[in-house]
mmCIF file of the C-alpha atoms, coordinates in Angstrom:
data_MODEL
# 
_entry.id   MODEL 
# 
loop_
_atom_site.group_PDB 
_atom_site.id 
_atom_site.type_symbol 
_atom_site.label_atom_id 
_atom_site.label_alt_id 
_atom_site.label_comp_id 
_atom_site.label_asym_id 
_atom_site.label_entity_id 
_atom_site.label_seq_id 
_atom_site.pdbx_PDB_ins_code 
_atom_site.Cartn_x 
_atom_site.Cartn_y 
_atom_site.Cartn_z 
_atom_site.occupancy 
_atom_site.B_iso_or_equiv 
_atom_site.pdbx_formal_charge 
_atom_site.auth_seq_id 
_atom_site.auth_comp_id 
_atom_site.auth_asym_id 
_atom_site.auth_atom_id 
_atom_site.pdbx_PDB_model_num 
ATOM 1   C CA . MET A 1 1   ? 33.016 86.789  1.680   1.00 0.00 ? 1   MET A CA 1 
ATOM 2   C CA . PRO A 1 2   ? 31.982 82.884  2.139   1.00 0.00 ? 2   PRO A CA 1 
ATOM 3   C CA . ASN A 1 3   ? 31.627 81.344  5.286   1.00 0.00 ? 3   ASN A CA 1 
ATOM 4   C CA . TYR A 1 4   ? 34.939 79.291  6.322   1.00 0.00 ? 4   TYR A CA 1 
ATOM 5   C CA . GLY A 1 5   ? 33.497 77.642  9.504   1.00 0.00 ? 5   GLY A CA 1 
ATOM 6   C CA . ASN A 1 6   ? 32.278 74.801  7.309   1.00 0.00 ? 6   ASN A CA 1 
ATOM 7   C CA . ASP A 1 7   ? 32.630 71.477  5.704   1.00 0.00 ? 7   ASP A CA 1 
ATOM 8   C CA . ASN A 1 8   ? 31.792 72.384  1.992   1.00 0.00 ? 8   ASN A CA 1 
ATOM 9   C CA . THR A 1 9   ? 35.421 72.469  0.626   1.00 0.00 ? 9   THR A CA 1 
ATOM 10  C CA . LYS A 1 10  ? 36.143 68.388  2.001   1.00 0.00 ? 10  LYS A CA 1 
ATOM 11  C CA . ARG A 1 11  ? 33.078 67.925  0.916   1.00 0.00 ? 11  ARG A CA 1 
ATOM 12  C CA . VAL A 1 12  ? 33.141 68.835  -2.754  1.00 0.00 ? 12  VAL A CA 1 
ATOM 13  C CA . ALA A 1 13  ? 36.916 67.556  -2.915  1.00 0.00 ? 13  ALA A CA 1 
ATOM 14  C CA . ARG A 1 14  ? 35.910 64.441  -2.464  1.00 0.00 ? 14  ARG A CA 1 
ATOM 15  C CA . GLN A 1 15  ? 32.400 64.052  -4.733  1.00 0.00 ? 15  GLN A CA 1 
ATOM 16  C CA . THR A 1 16  ? 34.849 65.504  -7.762  1.00 0.00 ? 16  THR A CA 1 
ATOM 17  C CA . ASN A 1 17  ? 37.586 62.899  -7.680  1.00 0.00 ? 17  ASN A CA 1 
ATOM 18  C CA . ASN A 1 18  ? 38.765 61.203  -10.553 1.00 0.00 ? 18  ASN A CA 1 
ATOM 19  C CA . PRO A 1 19  ? 42.188 59.431  -11.096 1.00 0.00 ? 19  PRO A CA 1 
ATOM 20  C CA . ILE A 1 20  ? 43.544 63.184  -13.022 1.00 0.00 ? 20  ILE A CA 1 
ATOM 21  C CA . THR A 1 21  ? 42.128 65.800  -10.377 1.00 0.00 ? 21  THR A CA 1 
ATOM 22  C CA . GLN A 1 22  ? 42.194 64.013  -7.919  1.00 0.00 ? 22  GLN A CA 1 
ATOM 23  C CA . VAL A 1 23  ? 42.867 65.888  -4.523  1.00 0.00 ? 23  VAL A CA 1 
ATOM 24  C CA . ASN A 1 24  ? 42.822 64.005  -1.156  1.00 0.00 ? 24  ASN A CA 1 
ATOM 25  C CA . PRO A 1 25  ? 41.479 60.265  -1.597  1.00 0.00 ? 25  PRO A CA 1 
ATOM 26  C CA . GLY A 1 26  ? 40.102 58.530  1.267   1.00 0.00 ? 26  GLY A CA 1 
ATOM 27  C CA . GLN A 1 27  ? 40.516 61.372  3.513   1.00 0.00 ? 27  GLN A CA 1 
ATOM 28  C CA . ASP A 1 28  ? 38.170 61.675  6.391   1.00 0.00 ? 28  ASP A CA 1 
ATOM 29  C CA . ASP A 1 29  ? 36.648 64.468  8.863   1.00 0.00 ? 29  ASP A CA 1 
ATOM 30  C CA . ASP A 1 30  ? 38.742 63.630  11.417  1.00 0.00 ? 30  ASP A CA 1 
ATOM 31  C CA . ASP A 1 31  ? 39.359 67.294  12.265  1.00 0.00 ? 31  ASP A CA 1 
ATOM 32  C CA . SER A 1 32  ? 40.893 66.242  15.714  1.00 0.00 ? 32  SER A CA 1 
ATOM 33  C CA . ASP A 1 33  ? 43.560 64.014  14.141  1.00 0.00 ? 33  ASP A CA 1 
ATOM 34  C CA . ASP A 1 34  ? 44.674 66.919  11.739  1.00 0.00 ? 34  ASP A CA 1 
ATOM 35  C CA . ALA A 1 35  ? 45.043 69.046  13.875  1.00 0.00 ? 35  ALA A CA 1 
ATOM 36  C CA . ALA A 1 36  ? 47.069 66.946  16.280  1.00 0.00 ? 36  ALA A CA 1 
ATOM 37  C CA . ALA A 1 37  ? 49.543 66.349  12.986  1.00 0.00 ? 37  ALA A CA 1 
ATOM 38  C CA . ALA A 1 38  ? 50.085 69.893  12.782  1.00 0.00 ? 38  ALA A CA 1 
ATOM 39  C CA . ALA A 1 39  ? 50.573 70.462  16.120  1.00 0.00 ? 39  ALA A CA 1 
ATOM 40  C CA . HIS A 1 40  ? 53.318 68.044  16.022  1.00 0.00 ? 40  HIS A CA 1 
ATOM 41  C CA . TYR A 1 41  ? 54.551 68.673  12.897  1.00 0.00 ? 41  TYR A CA 1 
ATOM 42  C CA . ASN A 1 42  ? 58.455 68.715  12.897  1.00 0.00 ? 42  ASN A CA 1 
ATOM 43  C CA . ILE A 1 43  ? 59.488 70.905  10.049  1.00 0.00 ? 43  ILE A CA 1 
ATOM 44  C CA . GLN A 1 44  ? 62.776 69.418  10.608  1.00 0.00 ? 44  GLN A CA 1 
ATOM 45  C CA . GLU A 1 45  ? 62.086 66.212  9.619   1.00 0.00 ? 45  GLU A CA 1 
ATOM 46  C CA . HIS A 1 46  ? 59.806 67.419  6.698   1.00 0.00 ? 46  HIS A CA 1 
ATOM 47  C CA . ILE A 1 47  ? 62.744 69.535  5.231   1.00 0.00 ? 47  ILE A CA 1 
ATOM 48  C CA . PRO A 1 48  ? 64.226 67.442  2.083   1.00 0.00 ? 48  PRO A CA 1 
ATOM 49  C CA . LYS A 1 49  ? 67.636 67.659  1.349   1.00 0.00 ? 49  LYS A CA 1 
ATOM 50  C CA . GLU A 1 50  ? 67.288 69.465  -1.611  1.00 0.00 ? 50  GLU A CA 1 
ATOM 51  C CA . PRO A 1 51  ? 64.276 71.883  -2.138  1.00 0.00 ? 51  PRO A CA 1 
ATOM 52  C CA . LEU A 1 52  ? 61.342 71.253  -4.365  1.00 0.00 ? 52  LEU A CA 1 
ATOM 53  C CA . LEU A 1 53  ? 62.364 74.472  -6.114  1.00 0.00 ? 53  LEU A CA 1 
ATOM 54  C CA . PRO A 1 54  ? 65.307 76.336  -7.746  1.00 0.00 ? 54  PRO A CA 1 
ATOM 55  C CA . PRO A 1 55  ? 66.665 79.380  -6.217  1.00 0.00 ? 55  PRO A CA 1 
ATOM 56  C CA . GLN A 1 56  ? 64.404 82.434  -7.104  1.00 0.00 ? 56  GLN A CA 1 
ATOM 57  C CA . PHE A 1 57  ? 64.922 84.023  -10.213 1.00 0.00 ? 57  PHE A CA 1 
ATOM 58  C CA . LYS A 1 58  ? 65.875 87.762  -10.078 1.00 0.00 ? 58  LYS A CA 1 
ATOM 59  C CA . LYS A 1 59  ? 63.222 89.306  -10.938 1.00 0.00 ? 59  LYS A CA 1 
ATOM 60  C CA . HIS A 1 60  ? 61.569 87.455  -7.647  1.00 0.00 ? 60  HIS A CA 1 
ATOM 61  C CA . THR A 1 61  ? 64.391 88.734  -5.344  1.00 0.00 ? 61  THR A CA 1 
ATOM 62  C CA . ASN A 1 62  ? 62.691 89.801  -2.297  1.00 0.00 ? 62  ASN A CA 1 
ATOM 63  C CA . LYS A 1 63  ? 59.002 88.924  -3.433  1.00 0.00 ? 63  LYS A CA 1 
ATOM 64  C CA . ASN A 1 64  ? 56.944 86.908  -0.927  1.00 0.00 ? 64  ASN A CA 1 
ATOM 65  C CA . CYS A 1 65  ? 56.250 83.384  -2.623  1.00 0.00 ? 65  CYS A CA 1 
ATOM 66  C CA . LEU A 1 66  ? 52.259 83.182  -3.361  1.00 0.00 ? 66  LEU A CA 1 
ATOM 67  C CA . VAL A 1 67  ? 51.343 78.816  -3.582  1.00 0.00 ? 67  VAL A CA 1 
ATOM 68  C CA . LEU A 1 68  ? 47.964 78.212  -5.636  1.00 0.00 ? 68  LEU A CA 1 
ATOM 69  C CA . ASP A 1 69  ? 45.761 75.394  -6.152  1.00 0.00 ? 69  ASP A CA 1 
ATOM 70  C CA . LEU A 1 70  ? 44.642 74.492  -8.699  1.00 0.00 ? 70  LEU A CA 1 
ATOM 71  C CA . ASP A 1 71  ? 41.248 72.463  -9.477  1.00 0.00 ? 71  ASP A CA 1 
ATOM 72  C CA . GLU A 1 72  ? 38.517 73.978  -7.821  1.00 0.00 ? 72  GLU A CA 1 
ATOM 73  C CA . THR A 1 73  ? 40.339 77.132  -7.196  1.00 0.00 ? 73  THR A CA 1 
ATOM 74  C CA . LEU A 1 74  ? 41.387 78.317  -10.399 1.00 0.00 ? 74  LEU A CA 1 
ATOM 75  C CA . VAL A 1 75  ? 39.365 76.264  -12.220 1.00 0.00 ? 75  VAL A CA 1 
ATOM 76  C CA . HIS A 1 76  ? 37.531 73.244  -12.367 1.00 0.00 ? 76  HIS A CA 1 
ATOM 77  C CA . SER A 1 77  ? 37.957 70.411  -15.136 1.00 0.00 ? 77  SER A CA 1 
ATOM 78  C CA . SER A 1 78  ? 34.944 67.562  -16.099 1.00 0.00 ? 78  SER A CA 1 
ATOM 79  C CA . PHE A 1 79  ? 34.992 64.423  -18.354 1.00 0.00 ? 79  PHE A CA 1 
ATOM 80  C CA . LYS A 1 80  ? 31.855 65.348  -18.915 1.00 0.00 ? 80  LYS A CA 1 
ATOM 81  C CA . HIS A 1 81  ? 30.817 67.467  -21.552 1.00 0.00 ? 81  HIS A CA 1 
ATOM 82  C CA . VAL A 1 82  ? 30.446 71.263  -20.749 1.00 0.00 ? 82  VAL A CA 1 
ATOM 83  C CA . PRO A 1 83  ? 28.784 74.176  -23.112 1.00 0.00 ? 83  PRO A CA 1 
ATOM 84  C CA . GLY A 1 84  ? 31.019 76.982  -23.406 1.00 0.00 ? 84  GLY A CA 1 
ATOM 85  C CA . ALA A 1 85  ? 34.000 75.559  -21.888 1.00 0.00 ? 85  ALA A CA 1 
ATOM 86  C CA . ASP A 1 86  ? 37.074 77.825  -22.015 1.00 0.00 ? 86  ASP A CA 1 
ATOM 87  C CA . PHE A 1 87  ? 39.035 74.536  -23.126 1.00 0.00 ? 87  PHE A CA 1 
ATOM 88  C CA . ILE A 1 88  ? 39.358 71.445  -23.501 1.00 0.00 ? 88  ILE A CA 1 
ATOM 89  C CA . ILE A 1 89  ? 42.511 69.144  -22.582 1.00 0.00 ? 89  ILE A CA 1 
ATOM 90  C CA . PRO A 1 90  ? 43.188 65.344  -24.062 1.00 0.00 ? 90  PRO A CA 1 
ATOM 91  C CA . VAL A 1 91  ? 44.575 63.068  -21.715 1.00 0.00 ? 91  VAL A CA 1 
ATOM 92  C CA . GLU A 1 92  ? 45.909 59.393  -22.125 1.00 0.00 ? 92  GLU A CA 1 
ATOM 93  C CA . ILE A 1 93  ? 44.480 56.872  -19.502 1.00 0.00 ? 93  ILE A CA 1 
ATOM 94  C CA . GLU A 1 94  ? 44.978 53.884  -19.519 1.00 0.00 ? 94  GLU A CA 1 
ATOM 95  C CA . ASN A 1 95  ? 45.791 53.764  -23.532 1.00 0.00 ? 95  ASN A CA 1 
ATOM 96  C CA . VAL A 1 96  ? 42.352 55.771  -23.831 1.00 0.00 ? 96  VAL A CA 1 
ATOM 97  C CA . VAL A 1 97  ? 42.425 59.540  -24.566 1.00 0.00 ? 97  VAL A CA 1 
ATOM 98  C CA . HIS A 1 98  ? 39.872 61.400  -22.698 1.00 0.00 ? 98  HIS A CA 1 
ATOM 99  C CA . GLN A 1 99  ? 38.400 64.738  -23.223 1.00 0.00 ? 99  GLN A CA 1 
ATOM 100 C CA . VAL A 1 100 ? 38.901 66.813  -20.184 1.00 0.00 ? 100 VAL A CA 1 
ATOM 101 C CA . TYR A 1 101 ? 36.540 70.370  -20.458 1.00 0.00 ? 101 TYR A CA 1 
ATOM 102 C CA . VAL A 1 102 ? 37.753 73.115  -18.280 1.00 0.00 ? 102 VAL A CA 1 
ATOM 103 C CA . MET A 1 103 ? 36.139 76.242  -17.124 1.00 0.00 ? 103 MET A CA 1 
ATOM 104 C CA . LYS A 1 104 ? 37.836 79.333  -15.716 1.00 0.00 ? 104 LYS A CA 1 
ATOM 105 C CA . ARG A 1 105 ? 37.049 80.954  -12.057 1.00 0.00 ? 105 ARG A CA 1 
ATOM 106 C CA . PRO A 1 106 ? 35.745 84.254  -13.166 1.00 0.00 ? 106 PRO A CA 1 
ATOM 107 C CA . GLY A 1 107 ? 38.202 86.826  -12.762 1.00 0.00 ? 107 GLY A CA 1 
ATOM 108 C CA . VAL A 1 108 ? 41.188 84.928  -12.820 1.00 0.00 ? 108 VAL A CA 1 
ATOM 109 C CA . ASP A 1 109 ? 43.170 86.293  -15.833 1.00 0.00 ? 109 ASP A CA 1 
ATOM 110 C CA . GLU A 1 110 ? 42.702 89.858  -13.711 1.00 0.00 ? 110 GLU A CA 1 
ATOM 111 C CA . PHE A 1 111 ? 43.972 87.740  -10.257 1.00 0.00 ? 111 PHE A CA 1 
ATOM 112 C CA . MET A 1 112 ? 46.670 85.956  -12.061 1.00 0.00 ? 112 MET A CA 1 
ATOM 113 C CA . LYS A 1 113 ? 47.855 89.094  -13.814 1.00 0.00 ? 113 LYS A CA 1 
ATOM 114 C CA . ARG A 1 114 ? 47.983 90.954  -10.504 1.00 0.00 ? 114 ARG A CA 1 
ATOM 115 C CA . VAL A 1 115 ? 49.677 88.529  -8.247  1.00 0.00 ? 115 VAL A CA 1 
ATOM 116 C CA . GLY A 1 116 ? 52.021 88.152  -10.577 1.00 0.00 ? 116 GLY A CA 1 
ATOM 117 C CA . GLN A 1 117 ? 53.351 91.442  -9.816  1.00 0.00 ? 117 GLN A CA 1 
ATOM 118 C CA . LEU A 1 118 ? 53.466 91.137  -6.726  1.00 0.00 ? 118 LEU A CA 1 
ATOM 119 C CA . PHE A 1 119 ? 54.540 87.662  -5.885  1.00 0.00 ? 119 PHE A CA 1 
ATOM 120 C CA . GLU A 1 120 ? 56.460 84.702  -6.858  1.00 0.00 ? 120 GLU A CA 1 
ATOM 121 C CA . VAL A 1 121 ? 53.711 82.299  -8.151  1.00 0.00 ? 121 VAL A CA 1 
ATOM 122 C CA . VAL A 1 122 ? 53.969 78.905  -7.626  1.00 0.00 ? 122 VAL A CA 1 
ATOM 123 C CA . VAL A 1 123 ? 51.401 76.395  -8.743  1.00 0.00 ? 123 VAL A CA 1 
ATOM 124 C CA . PHE A 1 124 ? 51.262 73.715  -6.631  1.00 0.00 ? 124 PHE A CA 1 
ATOM 125 C CA . THR A 1 125 ? 48.455 71.149  -7.516  1.00 0.00 ? 125 THR A CA 1 
ATOM 126 C CA . ALA A 1 126 ? 47.729 67.409  -6.414  1.00 0.00 ? 126 ALA A CA 1 
ATOM 127 C CA . SER A 1 127 ? 46.825 66.464  -10.055 1.00 0.00 ? 127 SER A CA 1 
ATOM 128 C CA . LEU A 1 128 ? 48.775 64.827  -12.525 1.00 0.00 ? 128 LEU A CA 1 
ATOM 129 C CA . SER A 1 129 ? 51.380 66.744  -14.594 1.00 0.00 ? 129 SER A CA 1 
ATOM 130 C CA . LYS A 1 130 ? 49.877 65.014  -17.811 1.00 0.00 ? 130 LYS A CA 1 
ATOM 131 C CA . TYR A 1 131 ? 46.567 67.146  -17.124 1.00 0.00 ? 131 TYR A CA 1 
ATOM 132 C CA . ALA A 1 132 ? 47.838 69.954  -14.989 1.00 0.00 ? 132 ALA A CA 1 
ATOM 133 C CA . ASP A 1 133 ? 50.571 70.904  -16.901 1.00 0.00 ? 133 ASP A CA 1 
ATOM 134 C CA . PRO A 1 134 ? 48.200 71.819  -20.500 1.00 0.00 ? 134 PRO A CA 1 
ATOM 135 C CA . VAL A 1 135 ? 45.984 73.346  -18.310 1.00 0.00 ? 135 VAL A CA 1 
ATOM 136 C CA . LEU A 1 136 ? 48.102 76.085  -16.881 1.00 0.00 ? 136 LEU A CA 1 
ATOM 137 C CA . ASP A 1 137 ? 49.735 76.050  -20.483 1.00 0.00 ? 137 ASP A CA 1 
ATOM 138 C CA . PHE A 1 138 ? 46.404 77.311  -21.474 1.00 0.00 ? 138 PHE A CA 1 
ATOM 139 C CA . LEU A 1 139 ? 45.278 79.404  -17.966 1.00 0.00 ? 139 LEU A CA 1 
ATOM 140 C CA . ASP A 1 140 ? 48.672 81.558  -17.370 1.00 0.00 ? 140 ASP A CA 1 
ATOM 141 C CA . ILE A 1 141 ? 48.133 84.078  -20.578 1.00 0.00 ? 141 ILE A CA 1 
ATOM 142 C CA . HIS A 1 142 ? 50.062 86.714  -18.913 1.00 0.00 ? 142 HIS A CA 1 
ATOM 143 C CA . LYS A 1 143 ? 52.810 84.596  -18.234 1.00 0.00 ? 143 LYS A CA 1 
ATOM 144 C CA . VAL A 1 144 ? 53.215 84.790  -14.192 1.00 0.00 ? 144 VAL A CA 1 
ATOM 145 C CA . ILE A 1 145 ? 53.383 81.077  -12.547 1.00 0.00 ? 145 ILE A CA 1 
ATOM 146 C CA . ALA A 1 146 ? 57.262 80.803  -11.529 1.00 0.00 ? 146 ALA A CA 1 
ATOM 147 C CA . HIS A 1 147 ? 56.767 77.112  -11.083 1.00 0.00 ? 147 HIS A CA 1 
ATOM 148 C CA . ARG A 1 148 ? 54.699 74.396  -11.050 1.00 0.00 ? 148 ARG A CA 1 
ATOM 149 C CA . LEU A 1 149 ? 54.683 71.478  -8.905  1.00 0.00 ? 149 LEU A CA 1 
ATOM 150 C CA . PHE A 1 150 ? 52.450 68.111  -9.425  1.00 0.00 ? 150 PHE A CA 1 
ATOM 151 C CA . ARG A 1 151 ? 51.144 65.108  -6.941  1.00 0.00 ? 151 ARG A CA 1 
ATOM 152 C CA . GLU A 1 152 ? 54.500 63.692  -6.937  1.00 0.00 ? 152 GLU A CA 1 
ATOM 153 C CA . ALA A 1 153 ? 55.828 66.968  -4.901  1.00 0.00 ? 153 ALA A CA 1 
ATOM 154 C CA . CYS A 1 154 ? 52.994 66.524  -2.292  1.00 0.00 ? 154 CYS A CA 1 
ATOM 155 C CA . SER A 1 155 ? 53.602 64.777  1.096   1.00 0.00 ? 155 SER A CA 1 
ATOM 156 C CA . THR A 1 156 ? 50.864 62.581  2.139   1.00 0.00 ? 156 THR A CA 1 
ATOM 157 C CA . HIS A 1 157 ? 49.346 62.258  5.468   1.00 0.00 ? 157 HIS A CA 1 
ATOM 158 C CA . ARG A 1 158 ? 45.793 59.524  6.423   1.00 0.00 ? 158 ARG A CA 1 
ATOM 159 C CA . GLY A 1 159 ? 45.715 59.007  2.440   1.00 0.00 ? 159 GLY A CA 1 
ATOM 160 C CA . SER A 1 160 ? 45.992 62.703  1.806   1.00 0.00 ? 160 SER A CA 1 
ATOM 161 C CA . TYR A 1 161 ? 48.263 64.927  -0.282  1.00 0.00 ? 161 TYR A CA 1 
ATOM 162 C CA . VAL A 1 162 ? 49.782 67.984  1.616   1.00 0.00 ? 162 VAL A CA 1 
ATOM 163 C CA . LYS A 1 163 ? 51.583 70.426  0.091   1.00 0.00 ? 163 LYS A CA 1 
ATOM 164 C CA . ASP A 1 164 ? 54.729 71.317  2.788   1.00 0.00 ? 164 ASP A CA 1 
ATOM 165 C CA . LEU A 1 165 ? 55.624 74.767  1.945   1.00 0.00 ? 165 LEU A CA 1 
ATOM 166 C CA . SER A 1 166 ? 58.742 74.036  4.382   1.00 0.00 ? 166 SER A CA 1 
ATOM 167 C CA . LYS A 1 167 ? 59.941 71.360  1.382   1.00 0.00 ? 167 LYS A CA 1 
ATOM 168 C CA . LEU A 1 168 ? 59.461 74.348  -1.191  1.00 0.00 ? 168 LEU A CA 1 
ATOM 169 C CA . GLY A 1 169 ? 63.124 76.152  -0.470  1.00 0.00 ? 169 GLY A CA 1 
ATOM 170 C CA . ARG A 1 170 ? 61.881 79.034  0.481   1.00 0.00 ? 170 ARG A CA 1 
ATOM 171 C CA . ASN A 1 171 ? 61.444 81.333  3.715   1.00 0.00 ? 171 ASN A CA 1 
ATOM 172 C CA . VAL A 1 172 ? 57.797 80.061  4.854   1.00 0.00 ? 172 VAL A CA 1 
ATOM 173 C CA . ALA A 1 173 ? 57.551 83.200  7.429   1.00 0.00 ? 173 ALA A CA 1 
ATOM 174 C CA . THR A 1 174 ? 56.985 84.920  3.735   1.00 0.00 ? 174 THR A CA 1 
ATOM 175 C CA . SER A 1 175 ? 54.962 82.114  2.104   1.00 0.00 ? 175 SER A CA 1 
ATOM 176 C CA . ILE A 1 176 ? 51.028 81.924  1.443   1.00 0.00 ? 176 ILE A CA 1 
ATOM 177 C CA . ILE A 1 177 ? 48.554 79.000  0.355   1.00 0.00 ? 177 ILE A CA 1 
ATOM 178 C CA . ILE A 1 178 ? 46.024 79.771  -1.392  1.00 0.00 ? 178 ILE A CA 1 
ATOM 179 C CA . ASP A 1 179 ? 43.877 76.820  -1.699  1.00 0.00 ? 179 ASP A CA 1 
ATOM 180 C CA . ASN A 1 180 ? 40.011 74.695  -1.607  1.00 0.00 ? 180 ASN A CA 1 
ATOM 181 C CA . SER A 1 181 ? 41.254 71.820  0.180   1.00 0.00 ? 181 SER A CA 1 
ATOM 182 C CA . PRO A 1 182 ? 41.751 72.110  4.391   1.00 0.00 ? 182 PRO A CA 1 
ATOM 183 C CA . HIS A 1 183 ? 44.212 68.810  4.106   1.00 0.00 ? 183 HIS A CA 1 
ATOM 184 C CA . SER A 1 184 ? 46.321 70.672  1.567   1.00 0.00 ? 184 SER A CA 1 
ATOM 185 C CA . TYR A 1 185 ? 48.025 73.075  4.217   1.00 0.00 ? 185 TYR A CA 1 
ATOM 186 C CA . LEU A 1 186 ? 47.524 70.888  7.086   1.00 0.00 ? 186 LEU A CA 1 
ATOM 187 C CA . PHE A 1 187 ? 51.239 71.256  7.702   1.00 0.00 ? 187 PHE A CA 1 
ATOM 188 C CA . HIS A 1 188 ? 50.670 74.961  7.584   1.00 0.00 ? 188 HIS A CA 1 
ATOM 189 C CA . PRO A 1 189 ? 47.196 76.410  8.383   1.00 0.00 ? 189 PRO A CA 1 
ATOM 190 C CA . GLN A 1 190 ? 48.642 79.665  9.905   1.00 0.00 ? 190 GLN A CA 1 
ATOM 191 C CA . ASN A 1 191 ? 50.436 80.798  6.173   1.00 0.00 ? 191 ASN A CA 1 
ATOM 192 C CA . ALA A 1 192 ? 46.965 79.897  4.442   1.00 0.00 ? 192 ALA A CA 1 
ATOM 193 C CA . ILE A 1 193 ? 44.181 81.706  2.904   1.00 0.00 ? 193 ILE A CA 1 
ATOM 194 C CA . PRO A 1 194 ? 41.302 79.479  2.489   1.00 0.00 ? 194 PRO A CA 1 
ATOM 195 C CA . VAL A 1 195 ? 38.952 79.766  -0.383  1.00 0.00 ? 195 VAL A CA 1 
ATOM 196 C CA . GLN A 1 196 ? 35.028 78.069  -1.630  1.00 0.00 ? 196 GLN A CA 1 
ATOM 197 C CA . SER A 1 197 ? 35.515 75.169  -4.203  1.00 0.00 ? 197 SER A CA 1 
ATOM 198 C CA . TRP A 1 198 ? 34.506 76.832  -7.369  1.00 0.00 ? 198 TRP A CA 1 
ATOM 199 C CA . ILE A 1 199 ? 32.132 74.581  -9.841  1.00 0.00 ? 199 ILE A CA 1 
ATOM 200 C CA . SER A 1 200 ? 30.167 76.663  -11.881 1.00 0.00 ? 200 SER A CA 1 
ATOM 201 C CA . ASP A 1 201 ? 28.774 80.008  -10.258 1.00 0.00 ? 201 ASP A CA 1 
ATOM 202 C CA . MET A 1 202 ? 29.744 82.425  -12.876 1.00 0.00 ? 202 MET A CA 1 
ATOM 203 C CA . ASN A 1 203 ? 28.587 85.120  -10.574 1.00 0.00 ? 203 ASN A CA 1 
ATOM 204 C CA . ASP A 1 204 ? 31.615 83.945  -7.937  1.00 0.00 ? 204 ASP A CA 1 
ATOM 205 C CA . THR A 1 205 ? 34.223 87.140  -7.239  1.00 0.00 ? 205 THR A CA 1 
ATOM 206 C CA . GLU A 1 206 ? 36.512 85.222  -4.400  1.00 0.00 ? 206 GLU A CA 1 
ATOM 207 C CA . LEU A 1 207 ? 39.314 85.855  -6.385  1.00 0.00 ? 207 LEU A CA 1 
ATOM 208 C CA . LEU A 1 208 ? 38.687 89.343  -6.858  1.00 0.00 ? 208 LEU A CA 1 
ATOM 209 C CA . GLU A 1 209 ? 37.841 90.034  -3.518  1.00 0.00 ? 209 GLU A CA 1 
ATOM 210 C CA . LEU A 1 210 ? 41.358 88.937  -2.371  1.00 0.00 ? 210 LEU A CA 1 
ATOM 211 C CA . LEU A 1 211 ? 43.357 91.182  -4.008  1.00 0.00 ? 211 LEU A CA 1 
ATOM 212 C CA . PRO A 1 212 ? 43.325 93.997  -1.222  1.00 0.00 ? 212 PRO A CA 1 
ATOM 213 C CA . LEU A 1 213 ? 44.508 91.738  1.308   1.00 0.00 ? 213 LEU A CA 1 
ATOM 214 C CA . LEU A 1 214 ? 46.935 89.856  -0.761  1.00 0.00 ? 214 LEU A CA 1 
ATOM 215 C CA . GLU A 1 215 ? 48.414 93.789  -1.975  1.00 0.00 ? 215 GLU A CA 1 
ATOM 216 C CA . ASP A 1 216 ? 49.410 93.956  2.004   1.00 0.00 ? 216 ASP A CA 1 
ATOM 217 C CA . LEU A 1 217 ? 50.534 90.304  1.927   1.00 0.00 ? 217 LEU A CA 1 
ATOM 218 C CA . SER A 1 218 ? 53.494 91.237  -0.856  1.00 0.00 ? 218 SER A CA 1 
ATOM 219 C CA . LYS A 1 219 ? 54.841 93.861  1.360   1.00 0.00 ? 219 LYS A CA 1 
ATOM 220 C CA . VAL A 1 220 ? 54.976 91.745  4.857   1.00 0.00 ? 220 VAL A CA 1 
ATOM 221 C CA . THR A 1 221 ? 58.287 89.869  6.594   1.00 0.00 ? 221 THR A CA 1 
ATOM 222 C CA . ASP A 1 222 ? 55.834 87.533  8.296   1.00 0.00 ? 222 ASP A CA 1 
ATOM 223 C CA . VAL A 1 223 ? 52.620 86.722  6.917   1.00 0.00 ? 223 VAL A CA 1 
ATOM 224 C CA . VAL A 1 224 ? 51.575 84.726  9.605   1.00 0.00 ? 224 VAL A CA 1 
ATOM 225 C CA . PRO A 1 225 ? 50.547 87.466  12.095  1.00 0.00 ? 225 PRO A CA 1 
ATOM 226 C CA . TYR A 1 226 ? 48.957 89.429  9.520   1.00 0.00 ? 226 TYR A CA 1 
ATOM 227 C CA . LEU A 1 227 ? 46.813 86.486  8.412   1.00 0.00 ? 227 LEU A CA 1 
ATOM 228 C CA . ALA A 1 228 ? 45.750 85.812  12.142  1.00 0.00 ? 228 ALA A CA 1 
ATOM 229 C CA . THR A 1 229 ? 44.263 89.203  12.073  1.00 0.00 ? 229 THR A CA 1 
ATOM 230 C CA . ALA A 1 230 ? 42.335 88.929  8.235   1.00 0.00 ? 230 ALA A CA 1 
ATOM 231 C CA . ARG A 1 231 ? 41.255 85.188  9.368   1.00 0.00 ? 231 ARG A CA 1 
ATOM 232 C CA . MET A 1 232 ? 39.025 87.306  12.062  1.00 0.00 ? 232 MET A CA 1 
ATOM 233 C CA . ASN A 1 233 ? 37.992 89.829  9.802   1.00 0.00 ? 233 ASN A CA 1 
ATOM 234 C CA . GLY A 1 234 ? 36.804 87.352  7.276   1.00 0.00 ? 234 GLY A CA 1 
ATOM 235 C CA . TYR A 1 235 ? 40.052 87.272  5.400   1.00 0.00 ? 235 TYR A CA 1 
ATOM 236 C CA . ARG A 1 236 ? 39.042 91.018  4.620   1.00 0.00 ? 236 ARG A CA 1 
ATOM 237 C CA . LYS A 1 237 ? 42.271 93.312  4.157   1.00 0.00 ? 237 LYS A CA 1 
ATOM 238 C CA . PRO A 1 238 ? 42.253 94.422  7.935   1.00 0.00 ? 238 PRO A CA 1 
ATOM 239 C CA . SER A 1 239 ? 40.971 97.837  8.908   1.00 0.00 ? 239 SER A CA 1 
ATOM 240 C CA . SER A 1 240 ? 43.693 100.462 8.795   1.00 0.00 ? 240 SER A CA 1 
# 
């Protein structure tokens, strides 16, 4: 598994920003301020009058909620021509149609199929819906994504987009977020599984390596202590 103790994910997020898939514009590396924000987070102030998600479908009753990032976690997209792109999305920006080339992270199809059996799956992206929605139409070949949330559903903190789990309308204790950007789960780091930003490495196996851990997390009633143990084990399934 990769080393999660560095700032590669934040640097890559900045390097790959564009108006469509921009993750965290203007973010800085002041981790002390981020830690303070998380420490002083008041959950009551952040719960919206209306949750971002509707009530669970009957088929998801008693299933934990898995929140997945899109860009650099499940796919990588580029305005530049990418040979062998898995699909191409036309996106209009200021009356000009651009072709966005999208590559799927290795193992994403198998990963999505399995997590769809285990969880209520929510894709929560800071990208614009006019780009992300058609990408998810192509990506969700197994029809496992229960809900899609886009940039407008994000909270903001110090110029960064934050995915606030308390606004979903789900039990935070049974919610997990997988994301390549630490700023995205700033308010709930204890619920997060970080992943390395993926750009083009076709030998990457990170998504599939997470499945044993997720299998166990789908069965617990509080993911936080389990993830605390997994964190010390490099996010592998803790030894029995």
